[in-house]
Structure formats: C-alpha cells, structure tokens
N, C-alpha and C positions, 0 to 999 in steps of 0.2 A: 205225262212227265213234263214238267215245266223246267226249261233250261235257259241260261243266259243266251241272248241272241248273239251271233257272231258280229264282228266289227262290220257295220254296213258299208263302210267305204272300201274295205278290202274285198268284200263280196261284190260290190259294184265294179271294182276294177277288174275282177275276174270275169264278170258278165260282159263288160265292154271288150275285153280281150277275145272272148268267144265270138262276139259280133264281128270283130275285126277279122278273125280267122275265117268266118263265113262270108266275108266281104259284104257285110251289111252296113247300112248307114248307122252312125252313132246318134243317140238322142242328144238334145241340147244340154249345155252345161247345167242349166237350172232344173233338169229333169229330177223329180223328187226321189229320195230314198224310200224304200218300202218300210223301214223301221229306223229308229234312232239309237245311238249308243246308250247302253244301259237298259234297253227293253228286254223283255223275256218272251219266249216262244214255247208253244206246245202244239201238238196235233189234236184234232178232234178225237173223241173216243173211237176206238176201232169199230165197235158195234154200229156207231152212227155212220161211219164211212162205208162199212159193209152194206148198211141199209140203203144208202144213197147209190151205191153201185148197183144193187139189186133193182132199185126203182128205175134207174137210167136204162138198165138192161131190158126191163119190161117195156119202157117207152119205145126203145128201138124195135122190140118185137112187134109192138103195135104198128110201128112205121112200115114194117115189112109183112103185114098181113095177119097178125094174131087177132082173132075176133075180140070185140070188147067184152063179151060175156066171159070168155076164157081168161082175159086179162084181169077182170074183176074177181073172178073165182080164185085166181092165183094170189092176188093181193089179200083177199080175205083169209085164205088158208095160211098165208105167210104172216098175217097180222101186221101188215105194212101200210094199211090204208092211211093211217095218220102221218106217215112219212112222205106222202105224195102231196106236192104243192097244188094250189087251186088250178093254175094253168095246166099242169100235168093231168090232174083229175078230169078236166074237161076234155082233154085230148084222148085219154084212155077210154072214157065212157061214150064220147060222141064225136071223136075225131075233129074237135074244134081247135083252132090255132094254126100256127104256121108249121106245116108238116116238115118243110126243109130245115127249119131251125131245130126241130127235135131230132132229125137225122144227124145233125152236126154234133149232138151230144155224144156221139161215138168217141170223139177225142177227149171229152171231159171224163168219160168212163175210163178210158185208157190211162189218163193222168192219175185218177184215184186208184186204179189198180197198181200203178207204180208206187204210190204212197204206201200201200199195204204189202208191197213186195210180191205181188202176183205176176208182175212182169219185170224184167231186169233193166230195161232201158227206156228212156223218154227222150230220145234223140230228136231234136227239132227238125232234122232233115229227113227223118224216116217216118213212114205211116205206122199206124197201130199194128201191134203184133197180131197176125192172123190166128195164132194158136191160143190167144187169150180167151176165146169163146169156150174152150175146154175147161177153163177155170172159173166160169160164170155159172149161175143157176141154169139147169136144164129145164126151162119152163115148158117146153114141148112135151117132156116126159113127166111133168108134174112135180119136179123136185122143188120142195118148198124152201123158203129162206132159211129155216132152221136146219133142214137137211143139208143144204149147201154149206152153211157155216161149219157143220160137223165134218164135212168132206175136205174143205180147203185148209191150208196151213198158212196163215198170214205171218209176215215178218215186217212190221211197220218200219219205215225209214226213220233215221234219227231226225228230230225236229230241226236241228241246225242245217242238215243236208237238204231237207225239204224246203226250208226257208231260202237257202242259197239258190235252189232251182226256181223257186218262185221269183226271186229277183231277176234271174236270167230270162224267164218267160215274160216278166214285166217289161224288160228292155226289148225282147224279141217281138212282143206284141206291137210296140211302137215302130220298130224297124220294118216289120213285115207290112204294116199298113202304109208306111212311107214308100216301100218298094212297090206296093200295089198302086199307090197314088201316081207315081211317076212312070209306071209301066215297065219296070225292069223285071227280069226273070228271077224267080225264087232260087235259093241255093240248094234246094233238095226237092223231095216229093211231097212236101207238106205246104199248104197254103195258109194265108192269113187267118181264115176262119178257124182252121184247126188249131193254130197257135193260140188264138183267143179263147177257144174252148178249154185248152189245156191250162191256160192261165186262170180261167174262171174256177176250175176245179182246185187248183193249188191255192188260190185266194181263199176259197171256202175251207179247205182242209187245214190250213195253217192259222193258228190263233195267236195274235200278237198282243202282248200285255205291256202297257206303258201309259204315261200321262197323256199321250196324244191319240190313243186308240180307243174306239168305242167297243161296245159288246160285239161279239162275233155275229156277222150277218147271217140271215137265212139264205137258202140256196138262191132264191129269186132276188135277193137284196144285194148280192155281190156287185160292187161298183167297178166297172171296167172303163169308166170314162176318162181316166187319166193314165 
C-alpha cells in the first residue's frame, strides 16, 4: 500500500520532542530530513519482511550453537537460501565473519517484528520483548518457514506510522552515538548498537518514493552513515 508521506517537518518536531523528553542531545539544525514534502511511502511486502525475520532468527541460532548442517537443512527445507546475503551465508556455513555483529541483529529482528505487529512496542529505552521468541520459527523443532507463516497472524503497521518511527530512530541513532562519544549514561536499558540495529531494520522496511530517492536497498546496502 503506497500512501502519501506525512509532513516531514511535523514528524521531525515530534522526534525532537521525544529526544528532549529522554534528555538526549538534539542533532544540529542542518540534520537532514528522511523524506521530502510530497514523497510517498510504503512497506516492503509482508512475505519479504517475514523472510528477513526468519533468516535473522536463523543467524542468531547459529550464534548460539546451532550446527551449520542443521542451519543449512532448515534453509533448504524452508526454501530461503536465496534470501540469505553472502556475508550471512558465509557465517551460516563456516562461521566466517564478525560473530558479535551478527548477535547484534537481535534488535534488528525485534524492529522488523514490530513492523509486522508481532510485538506491540519498540520503546528505545527498553530491550527486546523476551516473549518474542514464541512468535518466531521453532527451528529446534524443525518448524519450516511455511509452517511458521501459517501459525502466526501478522498485522503490519501503517506505512506512515512506520516512517514516523524511522525518523525517530534516525534522530536517536545520532543522539545515542553522541552520548556514547562524550561518555554520558544512556536514558534506558538500550545502547547505541541496539538503536543502530533497529534503525537499520526500519530503513530497510520502509520504501520511500520521490525524486530524491533511489531504488530500495538490499539488506547489506542500507546506509547508516548519516
């Protein structure tokens, strides 16, 4: 569903109010907007987001001891091999790559779960919902991607609400890195790495349409540099 994007300045004002409430530093005046007036927004297809959740869940299972043979068997049975990025495939099959960076994907998965309505909140001061694992594929019991999809009931967020949260996490990412840089304490139980992962997932899930936007990036192509 493609819808008109909300006023980016009103959304930004709300984001800055939330930063102020959390007693976080505000980004500079020239901090760019995420979209422009007149742009349109949509979410990636639900099936694509579900597949990304399943792959990230498998990656985390590998981080915590799932053998590579079992991981590949699950991917093949679930017909998800093509949804795995090259760095992820190397990690799944040979444990190559930064183990810690893959563990951090826990918060990216949490963010995508919120997009699909599998969890009710994405509070920047609170860690991921521990009960979320009950709503993810039971890889240990051999539940395939198709079986999982038939078990869950997704209720995707409205694109405008998701875009507004993306703007908030865009600002939060800057603020948390700034707090980290100067050595201040965080306002809650979540650190800058988790905020960055949540923003990564939202950047990927929200598709922006307009004269200044390129085609939606792949998972590994999401730009978090600004």
